[in-house]
C-alpha positions, 0 to 999 in steps of 0.5 A: 736283369738285376746283374745288368743293373749292378754292372751299370752302377759299377761303371758309373761309380768308377772315376776316369783317370786324369793321367792322360789329361795331365800328360796331354797338358804337359806335352802341349806346354813343352811343344809350345815352348819349344816352338817359341824358342825355335822361332825366336832363335831362328832355327826355323829359317825365319829372320830371327837370329840368322848369322851368315857364316863363311864356309870352312874352305874360304879363307879371308886375308883382308877385312870385309867391307861392311856397307853402312848408310852415310852419316847424316849431314848435321852440325852440333851446336853447343848450348852455353852451360847453365847453372840452376839453383834448386832452392831449399826443398831440394836435396842438392843446391844446384843443377849444372847442365850442358847440352848440344843441339843436333841440327841439319847443316843448312840450318846451323847458322840460323840456330846459332843466331837464336842460341840466346833464345834457346838458352832462355827457354831451357833456363826457364823450363829447368827453373820451373821444375820441382826438386822431385822432378829432377830426382825421380828415376828416369827423370832425365829421359822425360826432361830431355824430351820436354826440353827438345820439344821447347827448343823445336818450338823456338827454333822452328820446324825441322831446324833441330833434330835432337838435343844431346845432354852432355852434363846433368849434375845435381850438387 
């Protein structure tokens, strides 16, 4: 009986090998990343990166006509240029700003009629900004959104689709 006890102690002292666990983890990671790549690149037949290819037998002498959606029926109204003095705390002295408004054609005349009001709201907003607001990274995106919101308030709902910044120069 003492022999049986010694054998059980030897079995308990022996540590199981971690090699199968490590191999399993590595294979799981490789399989997961391979599956992700296949799904993202469209190799699994999804809508990922499928590209339509002509067969080698077909020869096209004419250009293919690609159907596109019709362009929206819009007009572009240029806002008169603004020159804003930035004050002594700014690195630059002035801001030169030009913009154009994208409006539906049926509202073009109405928006042109209130263009002085649009210019006033843009001028007031830009003059109220701190120099750090103009010089920050990504400032133009934020400022454009704020200006568009203010122009839409002045023009009324549905009259201005977008504000296109044509010139934004700090000098």
